[in-house]
N, C-alpha and C positions, 0 to 999 in steps of 0.2 A: 395485536399480536403479543405473545408472551414476552416478558423481559428477557434480556440476554444476561447470562451469568458467566463471568470470566474467572476461572480459578487462576490466580496469579501465582503460578508455581512451576518449578522446573520438573519436567518429566524426562524421558530418555532423549528426546530431540528438542522439544520446544519448552520454553519457560512458561508460556501462557498458552493454554489450549481451550477452545470453546467447549463448554459442557452444557448439558441440558438444564434448563431452569424453567419450571412450569408454574402456572398460576395455581391457586389453592386447589388441592385435590385430596379429599379426606381419605382416599384409599392408598395414598403414596406412603404414608408412614408404615402401614401394615406390610407393604412390599419389602421393606428392609428388615423385617423381623419382629422383634418382641414388643416395642412400645412406641408411643407417639413421639414425634420429633419435638425437641424443645422449641419454643416460639419466642421470638424477640420482636419488640416494636421498632419501627422506624418513624421517628418524628422529631421535631425540634425540642419538644419538652421531655420525651421519654425514650431517647435513642438507646437501643440495646436493652431496655428493661425487659426482664423475664428470662434472661439467659445468664447463667453464672458459672457453669462448670461443664467440662467435656473430658473424655478420655483421649489420650494421644492416639494418633492414627487417623482413619477417615472420620471426618466430622460433618454432620449435617445439622443445620438449624433453619427452621422456617422463619422468615422475616415478613412481618405484616406492616404495611404502611398505614399508620393510624392518623396521619396528618391529612390536611385537605388539599395538599399539593403533591406533585410527583417528587420522588426522592431517588437519590443515588446512595447506595449503601456499600461500604467497604469493610472488610475484615482486616485488622491491622495488629501489629505487635507494638511493644513499647518504643521501639526504635523507629516506628513509622513505616516499616515494611508492610506491603500488602500481600494478602493470601487469598483474597476472593473479592468479587464485586457483583452487585446486581444493579443494572442500569438499563432502562429506567424501571421504577416500581410505582405503579399508578396508585392514587389515593384509594384506600380500602382493599387493595390487592395484596396477595402474599406470594412469595416464591421461596424456593429452598436454596440456600447458599451452601455449597459444598467445598471442602478443602481437605487436606491431609496435614495434620499439625503435630509437631513435636511438643514435649512438655514445655510450659511457659505461660506467660500472661498475655492475653489478647483482649481486644475490644472491638466493638462496631463503631464505625464513623458514618454519620448520616448527613448528607447534603440535600436539603429540601429546597426545591424550586431554585437550584443553583445558588442557594444562600451560603452563608458561612458554615463550615462543617461543625457538627456537634459530636463530641466524643462520648461514647457510652461507658458504663461501668466496666471494671476489670473482670475478665473471665479467666478462671484458672483451668489450665489443661494439664492433667497429670498422667503419668504412665511412661513406659520405656520405648514405645513405638517411635520411629523416625518419621518426621514430617517433610514436607517439601520446602524448597527455598523461597523465601519471600522476596519481593521486589520493591525497591525504593521508588516511590512515584516520581514522575517527571512533571514539572510545572511549565506553564507557558513562558515564564522568565528563563527557565533552563533552555528551552528550545529556541528562543528568539535569536541569540547570537549565532547559533548553528544555521538557522534558516536564512538569516541575513548573509552569512558567508556563502551559502549555497546560491542565493540569489545573485551575488556578485559573480560567481562562477558561470551562471546562466547568461548573464550580461556579456561576459567574455566570449562565450560560445556564440551568442547572437551576433557579435561583431564579425566573427569568422564567417557565419552564415550570410551576413550582409555582403561581404566581399565575394563569397562564392556565388550568390545569386546574381551579382553584377557580372561575374564572369560567364555565368550561364546565359544571361540575357544577351551579352555581347556575342557569344558563340551562336546563339539562335539567329541573330541578325546577320552574322557573317555567312550563314548558309552551310557551315561545316557540321554535318550530322555527327561525325565521330567526336569532334571537340565538344559539341553540345551534350552528347551522351556522357562523356567523361566528366564534364562540369556538373551535370545533373547528379551523377553518382556521388560526387564530393558533397554537394549541398544536401542531398538526401541522407547521407551518412551522418553529417553534423546534426541535422534535425532529429535523427533518431537517438542521439545521445542526450537529448534535452527532455526526456520523458517525465522526469520528476516535476517539471514545471507546467506540463500541458494544461492542468486545471486553471492556471492563472492567465492563460492566453485568450480564453473566450472565443468570440466570433473570428478573431484574426487567426487563431489556430486552425479553425475549419477552412478559412480562406487559403491558408498556406499549405495545408496537407490533408484536406478533407477528401473523401472518396465520392464516387458518383451515386452511391446507394441512396435511395429515397428521392432522387431528383426525377422530375417528370420525364425529361429527355434522356436519362441515363448518361452514358458516356458522351452523348451529343448535346447535352443540355448546355445552353449558353451561359448559365450561371456557375458552371463548374470551372474552378480555377485552381492554381497552385501546383505543387510538385507532382502530384499524381496525374493531374490533367496534362502536364508537359510530358511526363513519362508515357502516357497513353499515346500521345502524338508522335513522340520520337521513335517508339517501337511499333507503331502501326502505320507507318508510311506517310504520315502527314508532313507537308513541307515545313522546313524550319522557319521559312518566312511567315507562314500562317500561325506559327507558335510564338512569334516575336511579341505579340501583344500580351500573351500569357506570361512571358518572361518579364516584361515591364511591370505587369500587375503584381507579380511575385516580388519584384524589387520593392515596389511601393508598400506592399503588405508587411514585408519583413522590416522595412524602415519604420513603419507605423508601430510595429510591435516593440521596437527598441524604444520609441518615445513613450509607449504605454507602460513599459516596465519601469520607467523612471519614477512613476507615481503609484505603482502597484505594490501592495504589500502581500507577499506570499502567506498563505494560511499554513501554520505549522502542521496541523493535522493532515492537510493535503499532501505535504511533503513526506511525512512518515508513512502514509498509506501507499504512496507511489513506490516506496522501497520494495513492496511486495507486488504491487499491481503491474509494474513494468514487465516482470517476468511472466505474469499471467497473460498479459497482452501478447508477449512473444509467442507463447504456446498457442493461444486461441486465435490470433490474427496473423502474425508474421509468418510462422512456419507452415500455416495452412494455406498461404497464398491469398488470404482474404483481401489484401490491398495490393496485389500484384497486377500491374497494368502493362506488363510486357517486358520489363527489364530483368525479371527473375533474379533479384538481388536479396532474396529473403535471408540468406546466410550472412551477408554483409550487414543487413539491418539487425539481425539477431546479435551480431558482435557489437554493433553500436549500442544496442539496448543494454547489453551487459555492461558496457562502459558507463551508460547512464545510471544503472543500478549501483555500480561501484562508486560513482561520484556521490550519489545520495548517501550511501553507507559511510563514505569517507567523512562527510561533514557531520553525520550523526554518531560517529564512532565514539567520541568521548562520553556520550550518554549511554550508548548501547553496550559497549564492551563490559562495563562492570555489572550489567543487568542481565545479559544474555549469554550463557555459557555455550550456546550453539553457534556463536559468531565465527569461531575458527572453522567449523564445518561449512558454513556459508561461503567463506573465502576459498576453501578447497573445491567446492562444487562450482564456483564461478570459474576457477582456473581450469577445472576439468571440462566444463562446458566450452570454454574458449578453445581448448586444445582439440576437442572432438569436432567443433564447427570448422576450425581451420584445416583439419585433415580432409575436409570435403571441398576444399577450394576449387571454385570453377563449376561445381555441380549445381543443379537446380533441384530443390526439394520436390519430391513426388507428391501427388495428391494423397490425402488421408486414406488409409487402407491399402496402399500399394508401396509403402515406404520400405526401403531396403534396411539392412541391419545397421549401417552407419547412421542413417537418418533416424531410425528408431532409438539408437544410442543417444543422439542429441535430444530427442524428445524426452527420454528417460532422465537425462542430466538435468534438463530444465524443469521437469516435473519435480524432481527431488529438491532442486534449488527453490522452487516456488513453495514447497512444503516447509522448508527450513526458514524461509522468509515470512511465513504466515504470522508468527508471533510478534514481529517487529512493530506493526501499527498499534497493537494492544499494549505492548511494553512501554512505548513512547507516547501513548495518548496522554495529553496534558490533563492532570487532575489536581484538584485543590482538596487536600485532606487535613491541612493544619490551620 
């Protein structure tokens, strides 16, 4: 597949937006007008060779990998701010790096086969046109303390979940369906705040909250366990006694997850990706009823997932705030989404295509929020450019 190219720059809403980046195409230069694009090398020995000048405004340069290994290529200024990226660029391949630059001095940075970055020669950009805002790269060392702090927050939430699953298991054994349903809702809501860490949970995550899709027996499959299995039973007339074994299994799995997290290191890139993906999941799965097994708590789950997004952003805030001017808009849309969801308290989201004006407003809120969060993983993706 062609390499991806991320122009690291502020547009009207997002600092970083995905743009097209194609493999070598001799017709591409003629499409832009008069002359062929300048071409620069990407290699350990000749990084940036072949490109020395550009006019301020929209800039395009074809980058060809003349090394025998894959390369990552960045466009940077003297302060180390990034304005564009091609990643990956295969040996012998080329791609067009695009950005919009103010007058100044820039250079290419080549990281071949994940090796030490090599800085190319200075490129002079002249003219009066105004360029986009560069972004200081984030390193794994920058992210590490933020991710460790978030992991501590998740461990605290997990202790709450452990207590709630014990209460749920007790309620199931007591035979009180109303108490069991109330206990289930509390545990389910806590689980839905923990979305930033789902990738670290592995098989235990599926055991705790996996759905019945793909199981041979569907909702009656003997291997289906966890919160959604208990939800199905509680809201489909199954006796609380018959669900007791699932309650105990849930207790054990949540306890095992606590032990697992004591020795698990969260991947920084997974956490920054989830800052955006949680809201995508809310739109794609939660509000569509994808995982509704009878309790009809999609709106409550959506609120919990907003809490989960807020928690991730809180821990990433020191890195994100100086790099993303759209962050205040993110916070405003989170608040608006919460308000519009709470205004529907007690309602059940309708199926797609039959949603009323209030439900469509929530969909629109979260769609806008997802769009605003799209740049976050790219802005905070750890890079080595020095």
